[in-house]
N, C-alpha and C positions, 0 to 999 in steps of 0.2 A: 149306568148308561147301557142301553141295549146296543149290540153290534151294529145293527142297521143305522142307529142314530150316530155311532162313532164314524161309520163309513161316509155318511152324508156330510160331515164336517171335516173329514180327514184330508190332510195335505197342506201344501204351502205353494202359493202361486207366484210369488216374487222370486227375484234373484237373491242368492245368499252366498256371499264370499266371507269366509270365517278365518280369523287369525286365532288359532288354538294355542293356548299355553297352559293347559290344565295338567300337564305332566307333573308328577310328583317324584316317583322313584328316579326318573331320569335326571331331574335337577339335583337330587341328593348325590347321585353319581358324578354329575358335572362338578359339583362343589366339593366332592370327596367327603361328604358327611355320612355318618353312620347312626342308625337309630340306637337309642332315642336322641332326638336333636335337642340341643340347648336352645334357650330363648334367643340367643344371639344368632345361632345358626338359622333358626326359623325366620328371624327378621331379615337375614341376608338373603335367604331364598325368596322371600316375599319381595325384597327390593329388586331382585333380578326380574321378577314378573312385572313389577312397576315400570321397569325400562321397556319391556315389550309393550305394555299398555300405552306408554308414552309414544312409542313408534306407531301404534294403531291411530292415535289421535292426530299425529303428524301426517299420516297417510290420508286422513279425511281432508286435511288442508291441501294435499297434493291432488285431490280430486276423486278419491274413492268415495262414493256416495254412502252416507250413513244409513240410508234406507235400503242399501243392497249389501250391507256388510254387518259383521258381528264379531264380538270376542267370545271365546270359550275359555273359561278358567275355573279352577276348583275353588271351593269355599274354605278349604283348610288353609291355604296360603294366599288366597286371592279375594277374601271377603270384602276388604275395603275397596278393591278394584271393582268388584261386582256392584257394591253399593253406589260408588261414584258413577259408574257407567249408567246404571238405571236412573240416577238422578238427572244425568245429562240426556236421557232419552235414547241412548244407544241400545241396539239389540244385544241381548246377553244370553249365553248358554251356560248352565251350571252342571258340572259333572257330578254323578251320583255313585260311581263304582269305586271299589277298593282298587288302588292303583297296582298294576302289574300282576293281577291275579290270573289264575288259569281259567276262571269262569266268572260269571257275574255274581257279585256280592255288594250289598249296600255299604257305602263307606261309613255311614253313621249308624249301622245296625238298625235297631228298632226305632231310632230317632230320625230316620231319613226324611220323613215328611215335615218334621219341624224345621229342618235345615232348608228345605225348599221354600217353606212359607217365610222363613227369615229373609230369603233373598228375593223371592218372587220373580224369577227370570222369565225371559221371553220363551225359551226352550229349556226343558229338562233333557239331559243327555246321558246316555249309557254306553260305555264301551264294553264289548264282550268278545272273548275268543271263542269261536264256534265253528267247528268243522262237522258237517252233517254226517261224515263217516268217522268221526272221532269218538271220544268217550261218551257213551250214552248217558251215564249217570251224571256226569258234569253238565252235559247239554240239558238234561232235564232240570237240574237245579238252577241253571241259568235261565231257562224258560219260565220257571215259576216266579223268579224275582222280576224278570222283565215284564211279565204279564201284570204283576202288581203295580209296577211303575207306569205301564201303559194305561191301565185302567184309571189310576190316580190322576195322571196328566189330563186325560180327556174328561174326567169328572170335574176337575178343578179349573179347567180352562187354560191349561198350559199346552204349548206345542211340544211334541216329543221327537227327539232326534236320536237315532241309534247308530253306533259305530261298531259293526261286527267285523272283526278281523278273522281271516280264514287261514290259520297256520296249517301247513301241510302235515299230514301224518307221515310216519317213517315209510309206510307202504306206498303212499302217493309219491313221495320224493323218489323212492327207489324205482318206481315205474317210469320216471323221466330221467334216469341216470343221475340222480341227485343234483339236477340242474334247476336252480330256483327260477331262472328266467323261463324255462320251459313249463315249470309248474304254473307260473303266473299266466302264461299265454295259453296253455293247453288244458289245464284242469281248474284253475281258480274261477274262471267265468261260470262254468257249469256248477261248481260247488257253491258259488255265491247265489245263484238262482235257486238251488236246492235248499239252501239255508233260509232264503226269503220265504219260500213256500212253507217250510216247517215252522217258522216263527209265526206266520199268518195263521196257520192251522192251530197253533197254540194260543191264539188271541193276542199276540204281540203286534200292535198296530202303530208303527211310527208315521209321523207326518213327513219325515225325511230320512232316507237311508244314506249314511256317510260311509262310503265303501273305498276299499283300496282301488287305485286307478287301473285303467286298462290302456293298452296301446292301440286297440282297434275299436272303431265305432260300433261294429257289430256286437262286441261284448257289452257295451253300454246299452245298446238297444234291447238285448236279451234281458238285462237286469231291470231296465225301466219297465219292460213288458210284465215281468214278474211283480215288480213293486206296485204296478197299477192294475193288476189283475183283479177280477171280481168286484168291479165298481169302485176301485180305489183311484179314480181318474186324476186326482190332483196331487197324489203323492210324489215328492221330488227325490232326486238322487244327486248327491255331490261327491266329488272325488277328494280323497285325502292325499297327503304328500309322502307319508311313511319315511321321512328323513332321506329321500332319494336325492339324486343330483338334479340340478336345474334342468338339464336336458331331458331326463326321464319325466320329471314332473310336468314340464312344458308340453311334452308329447302326450301325456295323459290328459291335460287340460284341453288341449286342441282337439283331441279325439272326442272328448265328451262334449265340448262346446257346440258341436253340430247336431247333437241328438236332442230331440224334444223330450223334456222331462229331466234332463240333466241341468240343474239350476244354479250350480256354483261349485265351490271347492272349499276345502279346509286344509290349508298348508301352514305348518308351524315351524318345525326345526329347520327345514330347508330355508325358511326365511330368516329366522332369528338367531340360529345357533352360532354362525360365524361371528356375528356382531357381539354376542355375549362372550365368546372366547376371546375376542380382541379387547373387549372391555376388561375381562378378567386379567389379561396379561399387561394392561396398561397401554396398549397400542391405540385403543379408541377411548375418547372421553365418553362420559355418560350421554352427553348431547349428540355426539357423532354416532354412538350406537343406536340411539333412538331414530336419528335421521336415516341411517342406512336401513334399518328395519322398515321404516315407512316407505322408502324408495323400493324395497324388494317386494313389499305387499302390493304396492301400486303396480309394479312390473307384472306380477302374476295376475292381478285383476285385469290388466290390459291384455295379457295373453289369452285369458278366457273370454273376454268380452269382444275381442277383434274377430270379426267374421270374414 
C-alpha cells in the first residue's frame, strides 16, 4: 500500500478507553515465578488475567460503553480471553512485542503474522522503548520491525496502536539533577515529539499513539500536532497510566481530555493491581476483585469523559 493511501485511511475517530493487561514479565514478578514456567504457573498467570477481564465485563454493566472501550492483552497468556472478547463483539488489542525488552522485537519471531491472523484483533499493538537521543543501533532495529508491523496492519485492514515509552538517558537525567518529575515535565514532551517525527520519517504510521501522560495541556497539544502532521488529520492520542498513583493519573487524564485529538486512555496496573494483591492475600474474593476492578475502570472513564 502506497504511503498516500495509508494516510488517507489513517486514524481513529471514536473515543477509546482501554483496560490493558498484556503485561507478562510484570505478572511473573507479581506471582514470584521464574522462567521457564510450569504449566500450573502458566495457568495461574492466565487466571489472574481472567479476573481482570471479568472486571472489564462488569465495567460494561456499570455504564462504560463497549463502543468506547477495549481490552489489551497478550496472546501468550490471554488467547482464550481475546477469542471470547472477539466472539462477544468487544474491541480488542493484541500485543506483538517481546515483553520487557530494550527495543522492539516480535514476540513470536518469524511467526508473528500467523499469531495476528489467529486472533484477528481490532488493533495490533506494539510497545517500544525509544529515546531519540538514545542508542542509535537499537532505535534503528526497532524502527525496522515497527515498519514491518505498520505496513502489515494497513495492508491487512487492522488498526495499529503504538506505545512508545521514552526512558531518560543518563545525560538527560543528569541535566535535571536526576529528578524524574523534572524530566517528565521539562524534557519528555519535546522528546516525544521528536520520536514521533522520527518514526513517521521511517514509515511507522500508527492510527493511535499511546503515550506516557502529561500534566499540562500544552504538552498534549504539541504531541497531537506532531501525530497529525502532514495530512494525518485523524490520528489519535491516548494517555497511559504507567502504574502511577490515582492522583497523578487523574491529572494526566484531565489535562488530556480538553485537547482535541486526545481520544482516551489506557490505564492498567493503577486500576487492577491492588485488587489482585488483595485477591492474592485472601482479603478479596474473586468476585470482589472483579467488582473493584470494574468500579475503578468506570471511575477513570468518568474522569476522562467529564468536561
